[in-house]
gemmi code that builds the backbone of each chain (N, CA, C; Angstrom):
import gemmi

chains = {
    "A": [
        ("SER", (85.351, 94.844, 97.303), (86.344, 96.106, 96.648), (87.073, 96.271, 97.712)),
        ("SER", (88.432, 97.218, 97.585), (89.097, 97.679, 98.910), (88.946, 99.072, 99.306)),
        ("GLU", (89.347, 99.204, 100.610), (89.373, 100.132, 101.491), (90.922, 100.778, 101.452)),
        ("LEU", (90.433, 102.452, 101.622), (91.996, 103.092, 101.744), (92.026, 103.959, 103.060)),
        ("THR", (92.672, 104.125, 104.368), (92.026, 104.362, 105.394), (93.070, 105.751, 105.922)),
        ("GLN", (93.030, 106.668, 106.197), (93.976, 108.062, 106.032), (93.646, 108.743, 107.777)),
        ("ASP", (94.241, 109.373, 108.401), (94.202, 109.835, 109.084), (93.470, 110.722, 108.825)),
        ("PRO", (92.471, 111.487, 109.864), (91.319, 112.233, 109.583), (91.791, 113.783, 109.401)),
        ("ALA", (92.675, 114.047, 110.825), (93.555, 115.282, 110.677), (94.775, 115.039, 111.043)),
        ("VAL", (95.755, 116.070, 110.628), (97.105, 115.920, 110.756), (97.727, 117.504, 110.609)),
        ("SER", (98.407, 117.860, 111.682), (98.733, 118.940, 112.148), (100.761, 119.413, 112.124)),
        ("VAL", (100.942, 120.418, 111.373), (102.467, 120.671, 111.696), (103.059, 122.370, 111.385)),
        ("ALA", (103.561, 122.313, 112.291), (104.373, 123.726, 112.629), (104.998, 123.944, 111.375)),
        ("LEU", (104.923, 125.802, 110.745), (105.369, 126.067, 109.709), (106.355, 125.480, 109.349)),
        ("GLY", (107.397, 125.377, 108.612), (108.704, 125.203, 108.441), (108.956, 123.387, 108.495)),
        ("GLN", (108.566, 122.911, 109.107), (108.863, 121.918, 109.370), (108.337, 120.739, 108.785)),
        ("THR", (108.707, 119.315, 109.089), (108.050, 118.150, 108.050), (106.869, 117.891, 108.209)),
        ("VAL", (105.996, 116.573, 107.573), (104.947, 116.328, 107.938), (104.935, 115.143, 106.863)),
        ("ARG", (104.325, 113.693, 107.886), (103.942, 112.943, 106.900), (102.714, 112.420, 106.628)),
        ("ILE", (101.606, 112.339, 105.358), (100.692, 111.855, 105.728), (100.237, 110.155, 104.743)),
        ("THR", (99.740, 109.582, 106.056), (99.861, 107.984, 105.534), (98.355, 107.916, 105.302)),
        ("CYS", (98.535, 106.247, 104.624), (97.923, 105.808, 103.539), (97.542, 104.353, 102.980)),
        ("GLN", (97.119, 103.804, 104.535), (96.907, 102.272, 104.335), (95.790, 101.519, 103.621)),
        ("GLY", (96.012, 100.171, 102.851), (95.248, 99.372, 102.080), (95.689, 98.415, 101.195)),
        ("ASP", (95.088, 97.423, 101.739), (95.271, 96.120, 100.746), (96.165, 96.200, 99.600)),
        ("SER", (95.422, 97.057, 98.649), (95.606, 97.551, 97.124), (96.583, 97.829, 97.098)),
        ("LEU", (97.245, 98.863, 97.976), (98.816, 99.616, 98.282), (99.784, 98.598, 98.078)),
        ("ARG", (99.630, 97.016, 97.931), (100.545, 96.037, 98.081), (101.217, 95.755, 96.160)),
        ("SER", (99.755, 95.967, 95.731), (100.262, 95.899, 93.791), (99.923, 97.149, 92.994)),
        ("TYR", (99.609, 98.354, 93.806), (99.371, 99.482, 93.133), (99.837, 100.371, 93.879)),
        ("TYR", (100.300, 101.389, 92.881), (100.787, 102.930, 93.716), (99.757, 103.211, 93.799)),
        ("ALA", (100.038, 104.706, 95.246), (99.109, 105.459, 95.546), (99.075, 106.820, 94.700)),
        ("SER", (98.493, 107.156, 94.566), (98.270, 108.666, 93.804), (97.594, 109.810, 95.296)),
        ("TRP", (98.815, 111.135, 95.346), (97.836, 111.845, 95.935), (97.771, 113.271, 95.399)),
        ("TYR", (96.351, 113.658, 96.197), (95.516, 114.634, 95.326), (95.430, 116.059, 96.707)),
        ("GLN", (95.855, 117.355, 96.440), (95.277, 118.250, 97.316), (94.465, 118.819, 97.087)),
        ("GLN", (93.423, 119.284, 97.856), (92.347, 120.189, 97.295), (92.452, 121.223, 98.544)),
        ("LYS", (92.159, 122.123, 98.044), (92.113, 123.509, 98.664), (90.328, 123.824, 98.881)),
        ("PRO", (89.258, 124.385, 99.937), (88.037, 124.881, 99.671), (87.889, 125.518, 98.838)),
        ("GLY", (86.601, 124.371, 98.270), (85.920, 125.357, 96.909), (86.614, 125.046, 95.698)),
        ("GLN", (88.059, 124.278, 95.451), (88.102, 123.958, 94.357), (88.409, 122.444, 93.958)),
        ("ALA", (88.730, 122.059, 92.839), (89.154, 120.856, 91.885), (90.369, 120.039, 92.858)),
        ("PRO", (90.371, 119.058, 93.051), (91.707, 118.189, 93.465), (92.578, 118.498, 92.154)),
        ("VAL", (93.643, 118.631, 92.952), (94.689, 118.688, 92.345), (96.087, 117.473, 92.692)),
        ("LEU", (96.658, 116.726, 91.716), (97.655, 115.850, 91.808), (99.177, 116.136, 92.092)),
        ("VAL", (99.676, 115.714, 93.185), (100.359, 116.431, 93.657), (101.935, 115.458, 93.665)),
        ("ILE", (101.022, 113.753, 94.235), (102.236, 112.904, 93.558), (101.563, 111.460, 92.630)),
        ("TYR", (102.041, 111.170, 91.858), (101.759, 109.603, 91.469), (102.936, 108.648, 91.135)),
        ("GLY", (102.853, 107.290, 90.721), (104.022, 106.420, 91.194), (104.639, 106.019, 91.987)),
        ("LYS", (106.047, 106.008, 91.641), (106.883, 105.676, 92.670), (107.078, 107.153, 93.829)),
        ("ASN", (107.303, 108.045, 92.925), (107.247, 109.272, 93.736), (107.760, 110.397, 92.228)),
        ("ASN", (106.659, 110.276, 91.421), (106.680, 111.404, 90.447), (105.357, 112.908, 91.131)),
        ("ARG", (106.114, 113.493, 90.566), (105.184, 115.119, 90.663), (105.207, 115.376, 89.683)),
        ("PRO", (103.955, 115.887, 89.215), (103.407, 116.985, 88.096), (104.103, 118.246, 88.293)),
        ("SER", (104.010, 118.424, 86.947), (104.815, 119.794, 86.602), (104.304, 120.942, 87.369)),
        ("GLY", (104.794, 121.278, 88.060), (104.351, 122.956, 88.975), (103.933, 122.352, 90.409)),
        ("ILE", (104.164, 121.021, 90.732), (104.226, 120.656, 92.026), (105.461, 121.022, 92.763)),
        ("PRO", (105.706, 121.861, 94.031), (106.838, 121.787, 94.165), (107.782, 120.934, 95.092)),
        ("ASP", (108.746, 120.627, 94.527), (110.009, 119.380, 95.510), (109.827, 119.250, 96.772)),
        ("ARG", (109.008, 119.875, 97.638), (108.690, 119.677, 99.243), (108.059, 118.614, 99.180)),
        ("PHE", (106.965, 118.074, 98.469), (106.349, 117.467, 98.079), (106.757, 116.055, 97.771)),
        ("SER", (106.758, 114.586, 98.577), (107.487, 113.122, 97.905), (106.877, 112.466, 98.391)),
        ("GLY", (106.784, 111.242, 97.798), (106.074, 109.872, 98.155), (107.090, 108.958, 98.232)),
        ("SER", (106.020, 107.950, 98.867), (106.841, 106.640, 99.356), (105.837, 105.770, 99.606)),
        ("SER", (106.544, 104.417, 99.611), (105.320, 103.207, 99.886), (106.425, 102.467, 100.603)),
        ("SER", (105.141, 101.422, 101.244), (106.167, 100.813, 102.105), (105.401, 99.158, 102.276)),
        ("GLY", (104.805, 97.722, 102.052), (104.095, 96.952, 102.037), (102.770, 97.637, 101.629)),
        ("ASN", (101.462, 98.010, 102.908), (100.541, 98.414, 102.258), (100.088, 99.898, 103.023)),
        ("THR", (101.244, 100.645, 102.815), (101.204, 101.536, 103.409), (102.176, 102.489, 102.523)),
        ("ALA", (100.891, 103.892, 102.062), (101.498, 105.008, 101.345), (101.822, 105.987, 102.342)),
        ("SER", (102.805, 106.670, 101.774), (102.793, 108.230, 102.310), (103.452, 109.397, 101.432)),
        ("LEU", (102.786, 110.239, 101.675), (102.871, 111.761, 101.559), (103.696, 112.343, 102.033)),
        ("THR", (105.052, 113.602, 102.003), (105.869, 113.749, 103.160), (105.704, 115.344, 102.197)),
        ("ILE", (105.597, 116.462, 103.167), (106.125, 117.428, 103.377), (107.086, 118.299, 103.534)),
        ("THR", (108.459, 118.309, 103.103), (109.158, 118.589, 103.866), (109.468, 120.469, 103.937)),
        ("GLY", (109.694, 120.618, 105.010), (109.293, 122.099, 105.091), (107.565, 123.008, 104.655)),
        ("ALA", (106.862, 122.368, 105.452), (105.365, 122.880, 104.994), (105.138, 124.330, 105.294)),
        ("GLN", (104.556, 124.892, 104.329), (104.632, 126.142, 104.480), (102.602, 126.574, 103.902)),
        ("ALA", (102.235, 127.538, 104.316), (101.091, 128.074, 105.082), (100.303, 127.755, 104.055)),
        ("GLU", (100.206, 127.899, 102.787), (99.720, 127.604, 101.619), (99.508, 125.792, 101.467)),
        ("ASP", (100.009, 125.075, 102.420), (100.199, 123.434, 102.113), (98.735, 123.072, 102.724)),
        ("GLU", (98.305, 124.451, 103.527), (97.379, 123.643, 104.596), (96.083, 123.510, 103.407)),
        ("ALA", (95.726, 122.047, 103.540), (94.464, 121.982, 102.882), (94.139, 120.464, 103.062)),
        ("ASP", (92.854, 119.674, 102.421), (92.431, 118.174, 102.380), (94.038, 117.592, 101.689)),
        ("TYR", (93.963, 116.482, 101.628), (94.808, 115.449, 101.083), (94.383, 114.008, 101.063)),
        ("TYR", (94.135, 113.798, 99.806), (93.225, 112.664, 99.417), (94.443, 111.259, 98.690)),
        ("CYS", (94.567, 109.954, 99.269), (95.138, 109.014, 98.204), (93.875, 108.281, 97.500)),
        ("ASN", (94.840, 107.631, 96.545), (93.517, 106.289, 95.444), (94.647, 105.863, 95.250)),
        ("SER", (93.524, 104.630, 94.275), (94.809, 103.215, 94.004), (93.711, 102.975, 93.162)),
        ("ARG", (93.961, 102.210, 92.242), (93.247, 100.838, 92.085), (92.898, 99.651, 92.706)),
        ("ASP", (91.685, 98.936, 92.678), (90.982, 98.203, 93.741), (91.931, 97.134, 93.190)),
        ("SER", (91.704, 96.540, 94.372), (93.259, 95.272, 94.622), (92.481, 93.946, 93.690)),
        ("SER", (91.107, 94.084, 93.399), (90.476, 93.040, 92.961), (90.973, 93.026, 91.186)),
        ("GLY", (91.943, 93.653, 90.860), (92.357, 93.055, 89.446), (91.705, 93.963, 88.266)),
        ("ASN", (90.231, 94.701, 88.627), (89.674, 95.293, 87.475), (89.991, 96.162, 87.336)),
        ("HIS", (89.451, 97.369, 86.782), (90.023, 99.028, 86.627), (89.010, 99.971, 87.745)),
        ("HIS", (88.479, 99.332, 88.488), (87.765, 99.927, 90.008), (88.783, 100.775, 90.363)),
        ("VAL", (88.302, 102.071, 91.040), (89.207, 102.819, 92.270), (88.788, 103.140, 93.393)),
        ("VAL", (89.781, 103.468, 93.895), (89.143, 103.679, 95.936), (89.985, 105.107, 96.248)),
        ("PHE", (89.351, 105.863, 96.592), (89.798, 107.126, 97.362), (89.959, 106.040, 99.133)),
        ("GLY", (91.442, 107.422, 99.499), (91.093, 107.195, 100.941), (89.966, 108.197, 101.717)),
        ("GLY", (89.582, 108.380, 102.601), (88.994, 109.260, 103.402), (89.139, 110.685, 103.633)),
        ("GLY", (90.652, 110.948, 103.369), (91.450, 112.352, 103.728), (91.594, 112.792, 104.577)),
        ("THR", (92.966, 113.483, 104.346), (93.185, 113.633, 105.855), (93.601, 115.870, 105.818)),
        ("LYS", (92.968, 116.109, 106.518), (93.127, 117.730, 106.812), (94.432, 118.280, 107.085)),
        ("LEU", (95.343, 118.652, 107.153), (96.070, 119.173, 107.194), (96.154, 120.435, 107.857)),
        ("THR", (96.874, 120.779, 108.897), (96.753, 121.967, 109.595), (97.930, 123.044, 109.850)),
        ("VAL", (98.741, 123.483, 108.938), (99.879, 124.294, 109.098), (99.560, 125.555, 110.204)),
        ("LEU", (100.288, 125.094, 111.312), (100.554, 125.824, 112.926), (101.483, 127.424, 112.374)),
    ],
    "B": [
        ("GLN", (96.952, 123.077, 76.578), (96.500, 122.688, 78.070), (94.958, 122.116, 77.854)),
        ("LEU", (95.050, 120.734, 78.450), (94.075, 119.939, 78.404), (92.956, 120.879, 79.246)),
        ("GLN", (91.596, 120.731, 79.147), (90.533, 121.564, 80.142), (88.897, 120.354, 79.790)),
        ("LEU", (88.815, 120.260, 80.635), (87.424, 119.245, 80.900), (86.662, 120.289, 81.649)),
        ("GLN", (85.349, 120.062, 81.357), (84.435, 121.065, 81.876), (82.966, 120.112, 82.175)),
        ("GLU", (82.108, 120.080, 82.905), (81.069, 119.664, 82.981), (79.807, 120.643, 82.995)),
        ("SER", (78.890, 119.926, 82.671), (77.867, 120.928, 82.539), (76.470, 120.052, 82.569)),
        ("GLY", (75.398, 120.449, 82.913), (74.098, 120.113, 82.984), (73.379, 120.561, 84.401)),
        ("PRO", (71.786, 120.064, 84.670), (71.287, 120.527, 85.449), (71.940, 120.779, 86.707)),
        ("GLY", (71.667, 121.751, 87.335), (72.741, 122.289, 88.965), (71.012, 121.526, 89.963)),
        ("LEU", (69.664, 121.164, 89.464), (68.522, 120.764, 90.031), (68.171, 119.935, 89.866)),
        ("VAL", (67.715, 118.657, 90.804), (67.201, 117.389, 90.248), (66.135, 116.985, 91.439)),
        ("LYS", (64.922, 116.666, 90.676), (64.184, 115.883, 91.537), (64.138, 114.504, 92.031)),
        ("PRO", (64.116, 114.443, 93.728), (63.912, 112.642, 94.082), (63.638, 112.397, 92.974)),
        ("SER", (64.211, 111.212, 92.730), (63.439, 109.477, 92.208), (63.496, 109.673, 90.246)),
        ("GLU", (64.517, 110.635, 90.012), (64.837, 111.396, 88.835), (65.901, 111.363, 88.321)),
        ("THR", (65.998, 111.146, 87.101), (67.757, 110.967, 86.791), (68.567, 112.403, 86.442)),
        ("LEU", (69.757, 111.636, 87.135), (70.984, 112.824, 87.363), (71.814, 113.093, 86.048)),
        ("SER", (71.634, 113.892, 84.899), (72.509, 113.766, 83.860), (73.656, 114.812, 83.315)),
        ("LEU", (74.787, 114.605, 83.426), (75.851, 115.511, 83.218), (76.609, 114.732, 81.890)),
        ("THR", (77.100, 116.014, 81.189), (78.347, 116.100, 80.413), (79.675, 116.230, 80.526)),
        ("CYS", (80.775, 115.820, 80.180), (82.007, 117.040, 80.472), (82.537, 116.720, 79.239)),
        ("THR", (82.749, 118.044, 78.611), (83.291, 118.461, 77.304), (85.143, 118.737, 77.602)),
        ("VAL", (85.632, 117.667, 76.456), (86.939, 117.617, 76.872), (87.862, 118.686, 75.686)),
        ("SER", (88.264, 119.626, 76.022), (89.388, 120.285, 74.832), (90.985, 120.423, 74.831)),
        ("GLY", (91.425, 120.102, 74.043), (92.912, 120.436, 73.826), (93.580, 119.083, 74.093)),
        ("GLY", (92.544, 118.668, 73.440), (93.056, 116.767, 73.669), (92.123, 116.003, 73.181)),
        ("SER", (92.624, 114.909, 72.535), (91.883, 114.321, 72.379), (90.720, 113.129, 73.138)),
        ("ILE", (89.726, 112.932, 73.165), (89.136, 111.579, 74.113), (89.572, 110.558, 73.727)),
        ("SER", (90.038, 110.048, 72.591), (90.196, 108.798, 71.780), (91.634, 108.270, 72.000)),
        ("SER", (92.305, 109.181, 72.917), (93.840, 108.419, 73.457), (93.669, 107.195, 73.973)),
        ("SER", (94.692, 106.278, 73.537), (94.407, 104.949, 74.201), (95.230, 104.652, 75.244)),
        ("SER", (95.500, 106.184, 76.080), (96.528, 106.081, 77.064), (95.638, 106.328, 78.290)),
        ("TYR", (94.386, 107.059, 77.783), (93.029, 106.955, 79.367), (92.243, 106.691, 79.264)),
        ("TYR", (91.752, 106.591, 80.717), (90.323, 106.376, 81.253), (89.861, 107.674, 81.234)),
        ("TRP", (88.257, 107.931, 81.620), (88.126, 109.405, 81.720), (87.017, 108.969, 82.388)),
        ("GLY", (87.120, 109.463, 83.760), (86.472, 109.197, 85.023), (84.883, 110.506, 85.802)),
        ("TRP", (84.221, 110.133, 86.342), (83.542, 110.896, 87.857), (83.865, 110.601, 88.678)),
        ("ILE", (83.766, 111.708, 89.062), (83.853, 111.414, 90.861), (82.932, 112.290, 91.419)),
        ("ARG", (82.550, 111.831, 92.645), (81.672, 113.281, 93.438), (82.110, 113.139, 94.815)),
        ("GLN", (81.954, 114.528, 95.071), (82.094, 114.650, 96.602), (80.579, 115.482, 97.625)),
        ("PRO", (80.036, 114.713, 97.747), (79.126, 115.010, 98.995), (79.888, 116.828, 99.909)),
        ("PRO", (79.048, 117.442, 99.834), (79.089, 118.572, 101.162), (80.066, 117.724, 102.512)),
        ("GLY", (81.246, 118.682, 102.370), (81.837, 118.381, 103.562), (82.329, 116.835, 103.703)),
        ("LYS", (82.201, 116.361, 102.748), (82.787, 114.846, 102.760), (83.343, 114.786, 101.677)),
        ("GLY", (84.243, 113.434, 101.801), (85.264, 112.792, 101.061), (85.065, 112.268, 99.526)),
        ("LEU", (86.277, 112.455, 98.479), (86.150, 111.932, 97.023), (85.489, 110.451, 96.984)),
        ("GLU", (84.302, 110.516, 96.698), (84.049, 108.724, 95.915), (84.100, 108.668, 94.163)),
        ("TRP", (84.658, 107.663, 94.080), (84.704, 107.354, 92.711), (83.568, 106.655, 92.099)),
        ("ILE", (83.139, 107.394, 90.888), (81.699, 106.788, 90.884), (81.698, 105.847, 89.552)),
        ("GLY", (82.834, 106.042, 88.646), (83.285, 105.035, 87.501), (84.157, 105.579, 86.731)),
        ("SER", (84.492, 105.106, 85.462), (85.447, 105.528, 84.362), (84.616, 104.828, 82.825)),
        ("ILE", (85.626, 105.920, 82.183), (85.162, 104.912, 80.787), (86.277, 105.415, 79.794)),
        ("TYR", (87.104, 103.841, 78.889), (87.912, 103.907, 77.955), (87.091, 104.413, 76.207)),
        ("TYR", (87.757, 105.277, 75.656), (87.181, 105.751, 74.639), (87.002, 104.480, 73.453)),
        ("SER", (86.853, 103.233, 73.889), (86.601, 102.234, 72.948), (84.588, 101.770, 73.526)),
        ("GLY", (84.043, 102.379, 74.673), (83.280, 102.007, 75.437), (83.236, 100.896, 76.602)),
        ("SER", (84.560, 101.012, 77.109), (84.748, 100.086, 77.901), (83.999, 100.890, 79.137)),
        ("THR", (83.552, 100.103, 80.120), (82.923, 100.908, 81.503), (83.134, 100.281, 82.860)),
        ("TYR", (83.106, 100.695, 83.479), (83.684, 100.718, 84.701), (82.815, 101.143, 85.890)),
        ("TYR", (82.170, 100.861, 86.913), (81.305, 101.365, 87.589), (81.690, 100.612, 89.184)),
        ("ASN", (81.747, 102.014, 90.193), (81.566, 101.775, 91.632), (80.828, 100.630, 92.191)),
        ("PRO", (80.483, 99.266, 92.326), (80.051, 98.717, 92.928), (78.763, 99.293, 93.864)),
        ("SER", (78.595, 100.172, 94.882), (77.753, 100.810, 95.328), (76.748, 101.737, 94.156)),
        ("LEU", (77.258, 102.001, 93.905), (76.257, 102.391, 92.427), (75.819, 101.790, 90.784)),
        ("LYS", (76.465, 101.026, 90.747), (77.041, 100.092, 89.415), (74.758, 100.263, 89.079)),
        ("SER", (74.635, 99.488, 89.696), (72.760, 99.475, 89.668), (72.155, 100.668, 89.097)),
        ("ARG", (72.636, 101.828, 89.486), (71.738, 103.365, 88.734), (72.567, 104.003, 88.301)),
        ("VAL", (73.961, 103.639, 87.714), (74.784, 104.230, 87.110), (75.194, 104.060, 85.614)),
        ("THR", (74.731, 104.908, 84.505), (75.288, 104.983, 83.145), (76.462, 105.426, 82.471)),
        ("ILE", (77.892, 105.331, 82.344), (78.746, 106.041, 81.389), (78.560, 106.011, 80.044)),
        ("SER", (78.977, 106.834, 79.138), (78.987, 106.634, 78.127), (80.091, 107.917, 77.070)),
        ("VAL", (80.441, 107.906, 76.320), (81.503, 108.250, 75.690), (80.952, 108.837, 74.056)),
        ("ASP", (81.052, 109.791, 73.715), (80.740, 110.558, 72.359), (81.759, 110.771, 71.548)),
        ("THR", (82.748, 110.003, 70.836), (83.982, 110.646, 70.245), (83.713, 111.919, 69.271)),
        ("SER", (83.099, 111.514, 68.766), (83.008, 112.651, 67.748), (82.628, 113.958, 68.302)),
        ("LYS", (82.241, 113.959, 69.385), (81.756, 115.570, 69.795), (82.934, 115.555, 71.184)),
        ("ASN", (83.803, 114.434, 71.662), (84.989, 114.870, 72.236), (84.184, 114.927, 73.654)),
        ("GLN", (83.332, 114.382, 73.960), (82.482, 114.300, 75.240), (82.143, 112.528, 75.862)),
        ("PHE", (81.794, 113.191, 77.393), (81.153, 111.668, 77.875), (80.497, 112.150, 79.157)),
        ("SER", (79.661, 111.484, 79.360), (78.632, 111.426, 80.024), (77.956, 110.435, 81.250)),
        ("LEU", (77.610, 111.264, 82.216), (77.076, 110.401, 83.584), (75.642, 110.469, 83.933)),
        ("LYS", (75.089, 109.449, 83.804), (73.812, 109.492, 84.068), (73.393, 108.620, 85.455)),
        ("LEU", (72.738, 108.968, 86.437), (72.547, 108.469, 87.728), (71.170, 108.524, 88.396)),
        ("SER", (70.777, 107.376, 87.897), (69.174, 107.233, 87.942), (68.464, 107.325, 89.740)),
        ("SER", (67.131, 107.123, 89.348), (66.560, 107.211, 91.187), (66.973, 108.125, 91.944)),
        ("VAL", (67.505, 109.088, 91.704), (68.475, 109.710, 92.472), (67.290, 110.732, 94.187)),
        ("THR", (68.250, 110.334, 95.408), (68.086, 110.714, 96.942), (68.638, 111.817, 96.926)),
        ("ALA", (68.421, 112.427, 97.772), (69.173, 113.631, 98.836), (70.782, 113.162, 99.166)),
        ("ALA", (70.655, 111.736, 99.163), (72.054, 111.468, 99.117), (73.437, 111.569, 97.924)),
        ("ASP", (72.554, 111.990, 97.068), (73.379, 112.103, 95.828), (73.792, 113.375, 95.577)),
        ("THR", (73.173, 114.713, 96.287), (73.960, 115.907, 96.305), (75.374, 115.397, 96.516)),
        ("ALA", (75.747, 116.545, 95.631), (77.240, 116.285, 95.232), (77.968, 117.364, 94.280)),
        ("VAL", (78.868, 117.653, 94.771), (79.577, 118.329, 93.910), (80.133, 116.670, 92.684)),
        ("TYR", (80.122, 117.122, 91.574), (80.460, 115.989, 90.306), (81.483, 116.512, 89.812)),
        ("TYR", (82.703, 116.085, 89.754), (83.954, 116.237, 89.088), (84.194, 115.337, 87.844)),
        ("CYS", (84.688, 115.770, 86.449), (84.783, 114.838, 85.864), (86.478, 114.939, 85.505)),
        ("ALA", (87.435, 113.548, 85.570), (88.533, 114.055, 85.711), (89.195, 112.571, 84.109)),
        ("ARG", (90.594, 112.866, 83.892), (91.569, 112.075, 83.281), (92.106, 111.072, 83.749)),
        ("ARG", (92.053, 109.539, 83.692), (92.380, 108.936, 84.270), (94.126, 108.369, 83.653)),
        ("ALA", (95.359, 108.724, 83.248), (96.313, 108.184, 83.114), (96.648, 106.942, 83.177)),
        ("THR", (97.231, 106.318, 82.588), (97.725, 104.859, 82.697), (99.418, 104.533, 82.988)),
        ("VAL", (100.037, 105.326, 82.938), (101.543, 105.230, 83.189), (102.233, 104.887, 83.662)),
        ("VAL", (101.196, 104.561, 84.889), (101.511, 103.072, 85.932), (100.727, 102.453, 86.700)),
        ("PRO", (101.387, 101.920, 87.194), (99.701, 100.480, 87.494), (99.549, 101.731, 89.073)),
        ("ALA", (98.480, 102.346, 88.595), (97.878, 103.322, 89.524), (96.840, 103.564, 89.317)),
        ("ALA", (95.755, 104.748, 89.888), (94.881, 105.415, 89.576), (94.815, 106.755, 89.795)),
        ("LEU", (95.619, 107.410, 89.212), (96.236, 108.828, 88.596), (95.387, 109.881, 87.679)),
        ("PHE", (94.470, 110.378, 88.588), (94.108, 111.512, 88.033), (94.377, 112.636, 87.816)),
        ("ASP", (94.631, 113.085, 86.126), (95.428, 114.101, 86.279), (95.054, 115.378, 85.991)),
        ("TYR", (93.747, 115.303, 85.434), (93.260, 116.409, 85.094), (91.581, 116.310, 85.924)),
        ("TRP", (91.354, 117.669, 85.789), (90.054, 117.350, 86.717), (89.292, 118.466, 86.081)),
        ("GLY", (87.919, 118.695, 85.657), (86.881, 119.705, 85.596), (86.627, 120.320, 86.600)),
        ("GLN", (86.111, 121.682, 86.822), (86.341, 122.493, 88.030), (85.149, 121.781, 89.065)),
        ("GLY", (84.181, 120.809, 88.529), (83.079, 120.348, 89.395), (82.169, 121.200, 89.275)),
        ("THR", (81.088, 121.063, 89.126), (79.312, 121.394, 89.162), (78.393, 120.573, 90.239)),
        ("LEU", (77.992, 121.378, 91.073), (77.046, 120.871, 92.094), (75.797, 120.537, 91.776)),
        ("VAL", (75.368, 119.711, 92.123), (74.045, 118.742, 92.090), (73.427, 119.060, 93.231)),
        ("THR", (72.003, 119.500, 93.072), (71.220, 119.207, 94.577), (70.232, 118.695, 93.793)),
        ("VAL", (69.868, 117.344, 94.942), (68.570, 116.706, 95.216), (67.199, 117.015, 95.939)),
        ("SER", (66.648, 118.139, 94.897), (65.551, 118.296, 95.937), (64.079, 118.659, 95.169)),
        ("SER", (63.050, 118.519, 95.867), (61.932, 118.662, 95.448), (61.347, 120.442, 95.208)),
    ],
}
model = gemmi.Model(1)
for chain_id, residues in chains.items():
    chain = gemmi.Chain(chain_id)
    for i, (resn, *xyz) in enumerate(residues, 1):
        res = gemmi.Residue()
        res.name, res.seqid = resn, gemmi.SeqId(i, " ")
        for name, pos in zip(("N", "CA", "C"), xyz):
            atom = gemmi.Atom()
            atom.name, atom.element = name, gemmi.Element(name[0])
            atom.pos, atom.b_iso = gemmi.Position(*pos), 0.0
            res.add_atom(atom)
        chain.add_residue(res)
    model.add_chain(chain)
structure = gemmi.Structure()
structure.add_model(model)
structure.setup_entities()
């Protein structure tokens, strides 16, 4: 099976831009999806596909990818963006298995 | 608006079988555009995919859990279910059900249940 690697923690000053990355072989074949999870809540999809935002997700969230690395960028981070962020993808073996990254704790200073 | 709701016992004894059901409302579980999945999260830890099912009954399981997991679907009730056998304390987690869309080559879960905490303890 595949693995997705994320930095455990990232911080950003209020109003600044932050990038959260996700690395894994499966990302060469499949898009990453990104989820925001706040304490005590279910994850919420924030980015999927090449760079798509579900309805209701602010446009300060964007996604990109290069090689085996996918990135989630928050442009102008807000206090309410402080949360855990997870990436996931399909497994690189070509079946319908799913893998999640270990998550990144984002702190907004 | 699609909604998913997990239900089942919040306490399971070691070595027994954990059983949860996810009820889908506001949409059909029989749509060919979606898979339906279970994801869990141990306290203070990250997300772990358990498995997914298609409305036809095709199943896909996390290799690390495959020997203990069964996921089934009941299209007449718009529900899908999870059984995890021989549980230990390591299976204590919040269990989520979620819908996986197939619009792009990815594993995007666009709708999630609120999650249910299952504790394994005697």
